[in-house]
C-alpha positions as CSV (number, residue, x, y, z in Angstrom):
1,M,-22.1,15.0,-4.8
2,G,-20.7,16.0,-1.2
3,L,-18.6,12.8,-1.4
4,N,-17.3,13.6,-5.0
5,K,-16.7,17.2,-3.9
6,H,-14.4,16.0,-1.1
7,I,-12.7,13.6,-3.1
8,R,-11.9,16.1,-5.9
9,E,-10.5,18.7,-3.3
10,G,-8.4,15.9,-1.4
11,F,-7.0,15.1,-5.0
12,V,-6.0,18.5,-5.9
13,G,-4.5,19.0,-2.2
14,F,-2.6,15.6,-3.0
15,V,-1.3,16.6,-6.3
16,G,0.2,20.0,-5.0
17,L,1.4,18.7,-1.8
18,T,3.1,15.8,-3.3
19,A,4.9,17.9,-5.8
20,L,6.1,20.2,-2.9
21,A,7.2,17.0,-0.9
22,T,9.0,15.1,-3.6
23,P,12.1,16.9,-5.2
24,L,12.1,17.5,-8.7
25,A,15.8,15.8,-8.9
26,S,14.0,12.6,-7.1
27,Q,11.2,12.7,-9.9
28,E,13.6,12.8,-12.5
29,A,16.1,10.2,-11.3
30,G,13.1,7.5,-10.7
31,P,11.9,5.5,-7.7
32,W,14.2,3.7,-5.3
33,Q,14.4,0.1,-5.0
34,L,15.3,-2.2,-1.7
35,A,15.4,-5.9,-3.1
36,P,17.5,-8.3,-1.1
37,E,20.0,-9.8,-3.2
38,S,19.8,-13.1,-1.4
39,D,18.5,-12.9,2.2
40,L,16.9,-9.8,4.1
41,S,19.1,-10.5,7.0
42,A,22.3,-10.2,4.9
43,M,21.1,-7.2,3.5
44,L,20.6,-5.6,6.9
45,D,24.3,-6.8,7.9
46,C,25.6,-4.9,4.7
47,F,23.8,-1.7,6.0
48,E,25.4,-2.1,9.2
49,A,28.7,-2.7,8.0
50,A,28.3,0.4,5.7
51,G,27.5,2.6,8.8
52,Q,24.0,3.3,7.3
53,T,20.6,3.7,8.9
54,L,17.4,2.3,7.1
55,I,14.3,4.2,7.2
56,S,11.0,2.4,8.3
57,A,7.9,4.5,7.4
58,H,5.2,4.1,10.0
59,R,2.0,3.2,8.4
60,G,3.4,3.6,4.7
61,G,4.5,7.7,5.4
62,P,1.4,9.5,5.1
63,T,1.1,13.1,4.3
64,P,-1.4,15.3,3.4
65,G,-3.5,14.3,0.6
66,L,-1.8,10.7,1.0
67,P,-3.3,8.2,3.5
68,E,-1.8,5.9,5.7
69,N,-1.5,1.9,4.7
70,A,-2.3,3.1,1.1
71,I,-0.3,2.1,-1.9
72,P,-0.1,5.5,-3.7
73,T,1.5,6.7,-0.4
74,M,4.2,4.2,-0.4
75,D,4.9,4.8,-3.9
76,A,5.3,8.4,-3.5
77,L,7.7,7.9,-0.7
78,L,9.9,5.7,-2.6
79,A,9.9,8.2,-5.4
80,A,11.7,10.5,-2.8
81,Q,14.0,8.2,-0.8
82,P,14.9,4.6,0.0
83,A,12.8,3.2,2.9
84,I,10.9,0.1,3.7
85,M,7.2,0.2,4.8
86,E,5.5,-0.6,8.1
87,V,1.8,-1.7,7.5
88,D,-1.3,-3.0,9.3
89,V,-2.9,-6.2,8.3
90,G,-6.5,-6.9,9.1
91,Q,-9.3,-9.4,7.9
92,S,-12.7,-9.0,6.8
93,A,-15.6,-10.9,8.0
94,D,-15.4,-13.1,5.0
95,G,-11.7,-13.7,5.1
96,R,-10.1,-11.1,2.9
97,L,-6.9,-9.8,4.2
98,F,-6.6,-5.9,3.7
99,L,-4.4,-3.0,5.2
100,L,-5.9,-1.0,7.8
101,H,-4.6,0.5,11.3
102,D,-7.5,0.9,13.4
103,D,-10.1,-1.7,14.4
104,R,-12.7,1.1,13.4
105,L,-13.2,2.6,10.1
106,D,-14.3,5.9,11.2
107,R,-10.9,7.8,11.5
108,T,-9.1,6.5,8.2
109,T,-12.1,5.9,6.0
110,T,-15.8,7.1,4.7
111,G,-17.2,4.1,6.8
112,T,-18.2,3.6,10.4
113,G,-17.9,0.6,12.6
114,E,-15.6,-2.3,13.2
115,A,-13.7,-3.1,10.0
116,A,-13.4,-6.9,10.9
117,A,-17.3,-7.0,11.1
118,Q,-18.0,-6.2,7.5
119,S,-17.6,-8.0,4.4
120,W,-14.8,-7.2,1.6
121,A,-17.6,-6.2,-0.7
122,A,-18.6,-3.5,1.8
123,L,-14.9,-2.4,2.9
124,S,-14.0,-2.2,-0.7
125,Q,-16.3,0.7,-1.6
126,L,-15.0,2.9,1.1
127,Y,-12.5,5.7,0.2
128,L,-9.4,6.3,2.6
129,K,-9.2,9.6,4.5
130,D,-5.7,11.2,5.3
131,N,-4.4,12.1,8.7
132,W,-6.0,15.5,8.3
133,G,-9.6,14.3,7.3
134,W,-9.6,14.8,3.7
135,V,-11.3,12.2,1.7
136,T,-8.8,11.0,-1.2
137,P,-9.6,9.0,-4.3
138,Y,-8.1,6.0,-3.0
139,K,-9.5,2.8,-1.4
140,I,-8.4,0.2,1.1
141,P,-5.9,-2.1,-0.6
142,T,-5.7,-5.9,-0.1
143,L,-2.7,-7.5,1.5
144,V,-2.2,-9.2,-2.1
145,Q,-2.2,-6.0,-3.8
146,A,0.3,-4.5,-1.4
147,L,2.7,-7.7,-1.7
148,E,2.6,-7.3,-5.4
149,W,3.2,-3.6,-5.5
150,A,6.2,-4.0,-3.0
151,K,7.8,-7.1,-4.8
152,G,11.4,-5.9,-5.9
153,R,10.5,-2.5,-4.6
154,T,10.9,-2.6,-0.9
155,V,10.4,-4.4,2.2
156,L,7.2,-4.8,4.2
157,Q,7.1,-4.7,7.9
158,I,4.0,-6.5,9.0
159,D,2.0,-5.7,11.9
160,F,-0.9,-8.1,12.7
161,K,-4.3,-6.8,13.9
162,R,-6.2,-9.1,16.1
163,S,-8.5,-10.2,13.2
164,A,-5.7,-11.1,11.0
165,D,-5.2,-14.9,10.6
166,V,-1.6,-15.6,10.8
167,G,-1.5,-18.7,8.3
168,K,-3.3,-16.8,5.9
169,V,-1.3,-13.7,6.0
170,V,1.9,-16.1,5.6
171,A,0.6,-18.0,2.8
172,E,-0.3,-14.7,0.9
173,I,3.3,-13.8,1.4
174,R,4.7,-17.0,0.2
175,A,2.2,-16.8,-2.8
176,A,3.6,-13.5,-3.8
177,G,7.3,-14.8,-3.3
178,M,8.0,-12.0,-0.8
179,E,9.0,-14.2,2.1
180,R,12.7,-12.9,1.9
181,S,11.5,-9.2,2.1
182,V,9.2,-8.9,4.8
183,I,9.8,-8.5,8.7
184,L,6.8,-10.0,10.9
185,I,6.1,-7.9,14.0
186,A,6.0,-9.7,17.4
187,Y,5.0,-8.0,20.6
188,S,5.9,-11.0,23.2
189,V,7.9,-14.1,23.1
190,E,5.1,-16.2,22.7
191,Q,3.8,-14.5,19.5
192,A,7.4,-14.5,18.3
193,A,7.5,-18.2,18.7
194,A,4.3,-18.7,16.9
195,L,5.2,-16.7,14.2
196,H,8.6,-18.4,13.7
197,R,6.7,-21.8,13.9
198,A,4.3,-20.6,11.1
199,A,7.2,-18.7,8.9
200,P,10.7,-20.0,10.1
201,E,12.2,-18.4,7.0
202,M,11.1,-15.0,7.5
203,L,12.6,-12.2,9.9
204,L,10.8,-11.2,13.0
205,S,10.8,-7.9,14.8
206,V,11.0,-8.9,18.5
207,S,10.8,-6.6,21.4
208,V,13.9,-6.6,23.3
209,D,14.3,-4.3,26.5
210,A,17.4,-6.1,27.9
211,P,20.1,-8.4,26.8
212,G,18.4,-11.2,28.7
213,D,15.4,-10.8,26.4
214,V,17.4,-12.4,23.7
215,A,17.9,-15.6,25.8
216,A,14.4,-16.0,26.2
217,L,13.6,-15.6,22.7
218,K,16.3,-18.2,21.8
219,A,14.9,-20.6,24.3
220,A,11.7,-20.2,22.6
221,G,13.4,-21.6,19.4
222,I,14.0,-18.4,17.6
223,P,17.7,-18.2,16.0
224,E,19.4,-14.9,16.3
225,E,19.8,-14.6,12.4
226,R,15.9,-14.5,12.4
227,M,15.6,-11.8,15.0
228,V,15.6,-7.8,14.7
229,A,15.5,-6.2,17.9
230,F,12.9,-3.6,18.6
231,T,13.9,-1.5,21.5
232,G,10.9,0.9,22.1
233,T,10.0,4.4,21.4
234,R,11.1,6.2,24.5
235,L,14.8,6.3,25.3
236,P,17.7,5.7,23.2
237,R,19.9,3.1,24.8
238,P,23.6,2.9,22.9
239,E,24.7,0.3,25.6
240,L,21.8,-2.1,24.8
241,Y,22.7,-1.4,21.0
242,R,26.3,-2.4,21.6
243,E,25.2,-5.8,23.3
244,L,22.9,-6.6,20.4
245,D,25.5,-5.6,17.8
246,G,27.9,-8.1,19.5
247,Q,25.4,-10.9,18.8
248,N,24.7,-9.8,15.3
249,I,21.1,-8.4,15.9
250,E,20.1,-5.4,14.0
251,V,18.4,-2.7,16.1
252,I,15.1,-0.9,15.4
253,F,14.2,2.0,17.4
254,G,10.9,4.2,17.1
255,T,10.9,7.8,17.1
256,L,7.2,7.4,16.3
257,G,4.1,8.0,18.5
258,R,1.3,10.3,19.6
259,P,2.3,14.0,19.5
260,P,3.1,15.9,21.4
261,R,5.6,13.3,23.4
262,S,6.7,11.3,20.9
263,I,10.6,11.9,19.6
264,D,9.4,12.7,16.3
265,A,7.2,15.5,17.5
266,V,9.9,17.0,19.9
267,I,12.3,17.0,17.0
268,D,9.8,18.8,15.0
269,R,8.9,21.3,17.5
270,Y,12.5,22.1,18.2
271,G,13.9,22.0,14.9
272,M,16.6,19.1,15.6
273,D,16.4,16.8,12.7
274,E,20.0,16.1,12.9
275,R,19.1,13.7,16.1
276,Y,18.1,11.2,13.5
277,A,21.7,11.1,12.2
278,E,22.9,11.1,15.7
279,L,20.5,8.0,16.6
280,G,22.0,6.1,13.7
281,K,25.6,6.8,15.0
282,E,24.7,5.5,18.2
283,G,23.7,2.1,17.0
284,V,20.2,2.2,15.6
285,D,20.1,0.0,12.3
286,I,16.4,0.8,11.4
287,L,14.6,4.0,12.5
288,A,10.9,3.5,12.8
289,T,9.5,7.1,12.0
290,D,6.5,9.1,11.2
291,R,8.5,11.7,9.7
292,P,10.4,9.5,7.0
293,R,11.2,12.1,4.7
294,E,12.7,14.5,7.2
295,A,14.7,11.7,8.9
296,A,16.1,10.5,5.7
297,A,17.2,14.1,4.7
298,A,19.0,14.4,7.8
299,L,20.6,10.8,7.4
300,A,21.8,11.9,3.9
301,E,23.6,14.9,5.2
302,A,25.5,13.0,7.7
303,G,26.3,10.5,5.0
304,R,24.3,7.7,6.6
305,L,21.2,7.0,4.3
306,P,21.7,3.9,2.1
307,K,22.9,4.7,-1.4
308,A,22.1,3.2,-5.0
309,G,24.5,0.4,-5.9
310,Q,25.1,-1.3,-2.9
311,C,23.4,-3.6,-0.2
312,G,20.7,-4.4,-3.0
313,V,19.6,-0.6,-3.2
314,S,19.0,0.6,-6.6
315,R,17.4,3.6,-8.6
316,G,15.2,3.5,-11.6
317,G,16.3,5.7,-14.4
């Protein structure tokens, strides 16, 4: 009875808070869709040419009542604004791929222990908790379910957990027909090279701290047109963004991170949401954030948020 009570309370909170977070006009207009018309790289080029900045919702954009790495959470965000979704992929002891950030279950689910050590039958019975500790009615989604949901709706940025088999992830992406609508995240030249060998048709988010890092990635066999440069989460660097733009490589910058020191937390604390639009003007093409709704509102006010009818962006009626 205790668990059911928490689920009911969490669901009530979810309904009320989501209604507040999603403007009525957004609900009436229908959900946003980001579907590359041909190639994802061309879609990003189109946004850049239009002077627009794309939001990447860290862990799918959780809010009270809507847990991270959950399909209902991503669905609610797309009802409000255009965004791509960053998700984390792990693997169960019996080989099922699923979405979950932590190695352990304790923080984000009703389970305990190491996620990768448990069977999918056990994991599938758990309920997700939101970032404020409420138990929600939602369960851990499989990667297949997430890909099926995202197809024709949005782009997934995929962060690999240590337990995830790259070959299996790539195979499921291809089976879902999502190979042109994903960005695979790499943290080193070696990881980027391995991902490119496994999935040469897919875009990679590669860590770039200096222009010379691009040369190292190219030497590892990764062409520029497959790169999106992740430039960190600390200091914006317009001079680096200009260098990358000259090589036709889109820029990702992260305002996300643990409060109170993340840029998102500082912007929130001092009421400086206009900073998101300024980052776009400085050359950030994709803004990875824990505050996707606030960032999108600031970009929209500055005329920098993607609009329906261009670059593969549309909105349901």
